[in-house]
C-alpha positions as CSV (number, residue, x, y, z in Angstrom):
1,M,157.8,157.1,102.3
2,I,158.6,158.2,106.1
3,R,158.2,161.7,104.7
4,G,154.6,161.6,103.6
5,Y,153.5,160.1,107.5
6,R,155.4,163.6,108.9
7,L,152.9,165.4,107.1
8,L,149.5,163.6,107.8
9,P,149.4,165.0,111.5
10,T,149.7,168.4,110.1
11,L,147.2,168.4,106.9
12,G,145.0,166.6,109.9
13,I,144.9,169.7,112.1
14,A,145.0,172.2,109.4
15,T,141.7,170.2,107.7
16,C,140.3,170.2,111.1
17,L,140.9,173.8,111.5
18,S,139.4,175.0,108.1
19,L,136.3,173.0,109.2
20,T,135.5,174.6,112.4
21,S,136.2,178.3,110.8
22,C,132.9,177.5,109.0
23,I,130.7,176.6,112.0
24,T,128.5,179.3,112.9
25,P,125.9,179.0,115.8
26,A,122.6,177.9,115.2
27,Q,119.7,180.5,115.2
28,V,118.0,181.4,118.2
29,A,114.4,182.5,117.5
30,E,111.2,182.7,119.3
31,Y,109.5,179.3,119.5
32,P,105.9,178.4,120.4
33,N,106.3,176.8,124.0
34,Q,109.0,180.0,125.1
35,Q,106.3,182.2,124.0
36,R,103.2,180.5,125.7
37,M,105.5,180.8,129.2
38,V,105.2,184.5,129.3
39,G,102.7,186.2,131.6
40,R,102.6,182.7,133.8
41,S,103.4,182.5,137.4
42,K,106.6,181.3,139.1
43,S,104.6,178.7,141.3
44,A,102.7,177.5,137.5
45,I,106.2,177.1,135.9
46,L,107.8,175.2,138.8
47,S,104.2,172.6,138.6
48,C,104.3,172.0,135.0
49,A,107.9,172.3,134.1
50,G,109.8,171.1,138.3
51,I,112.2,172.4,139.5
52,P,115.4,174.2,137.5
53,K,118.7,173.0,137.8
54,K,119.5,176.5,139.5
55,E,117.7,179.6,140.4
56,I,119.3,182.8,140.8
57,T,117.8,186.5,142.4
58,E,119.2,189.8,141.3
59,A,118.1,193.3,140.7
60,G,114.6,192.7,141.3
61,L,114.6,189.6,138.7
62,T,114.6,185.9,139.4
63,Y,116.0,183.6,136.9
64,L,115.2,180.0,136.6
65,R,117.4,177.7,134.5
66,Y,117.1,174.5,133.0
67,Y,118.4,172.2,131.1
68,R,117.7,169.2,128.8
69,E,119.5,167.0,126.9
70,A,119.0,164.8,124.1
71,P,117.8,161.3,124.4
72,V,120.8,158.9,123.7
73,L,118.7,157.1,121.0
74,E,118.5,160.2,119.7
75,E,122.1,160.7,119.1
76,S,123.1,158.0,117.1
77,H,121.6,156.9,113.4
78,P,121.4,153.7,111.6
79,V,123.6,152.9,108.8
80,G,123.4,149.5,107.1
81,K,123.6,147.2,110.0
82,G,125.2,149.5,112.4
83,S,125.2,153.3,113.5
84,F,126.9,156.4,113.8
85,A,127.0,158.7,116.5
86,T,126.0,162.4,115.9
87,V,126.7,165.3,118.3
88,R,125.8,165.2,121.7
89,H,123.1,168.2,122.0
90,G,120.8,170.0,125.0
91,C,119.3,173.0,125.3
92,W,119.6,175.6,128.3
93,A,116.2,177.6,128.8
94,T,116.6,180.5,131.2
95,V,113.2,181.8,132.8
96,I,113.0,185.4,133.8
97,L,110.6,186.5,136.1
98,S,109.6,190.1,137.5
99,E,107.1,190.0,140.2
100,N,106.3,186.6,140.4
101,R,105.8,186.7,136.6
102,V,107.5,185.2,133.3
103,I,108.6,188.2,131.8
104,D,110.9,186.3,129.1
105,V,112.5,182.9,128.1
106,H,115.7,182.5,126.5
107,Y,117.1,179.6,124.9
108,R,121.0,178.2,124.4
109,F,121.9,175.8,122.4
110,V,124.5,173.4,123.9
111,P,126.7,173.3,121.5
112,P,126.0,176.6,120.1
113,T,126.3,175.2,116.6
114,F,123.6,172.5,116.9
115,D,120.0,173.9,116.9
116,A,118.7,172.0,119.9
117,S,115.5,174.3,120.3
118,N,113.1,170.7,120.6
119,D,114.7,170.0,123.4
120,C,113.9,173.3,125.3
121,E,110.4,173.2,124.0
122,E,110.2,169.7,125.5
123,I,111.0,171.2,128.8
124,F,107.5,173.4,129.0
125,E,105.5,170.9,126.9
126,P,103.7,169.9,130.1
127,C,102.7,173.5,130.7
128,L,100.7,173.6,127.4
129,Q,98.3,170.6,128.9
130,Q,97.4,172.9,132.2
C-alpha cells in the first residue's frame, strides 16, 4: 500500500507535464478598437485611454504600454451552491506612435494561452465616444 503512495507524486507531475505540452498560445488577431486607434494623435489616446503604465521613446518611435486585468468577478464561475476560480488574466496593449500619430497597436495576453482581447479592447472603449 505504501508503494502506491510513492507513485502518486510522480504520476501527478507526469500528468501536469503532459497537459502543459498541449497548451498553445491564444491567437492574437486584429480587433475593432485596436484598428480604430491607428492615425489618432498621442494627445487623443492619452485623453481617452488615460496615462499608460509605461512610456518609452526609442529610435524615433514612442511606445505607450497599457495593462488591463479582468475584474475579479469575471474570474470565478458559479457551480451549484459554490463557485470555482478560473485563470487570472489580463492584456498588455502597446500603442506605437511615429511623429505623434498612432501607427500600430499590439496586444499581448497574460497568460499567453488565454484570449484576453476583451480586456485590451476595453482600454480603448472610451476612445470610440470621442
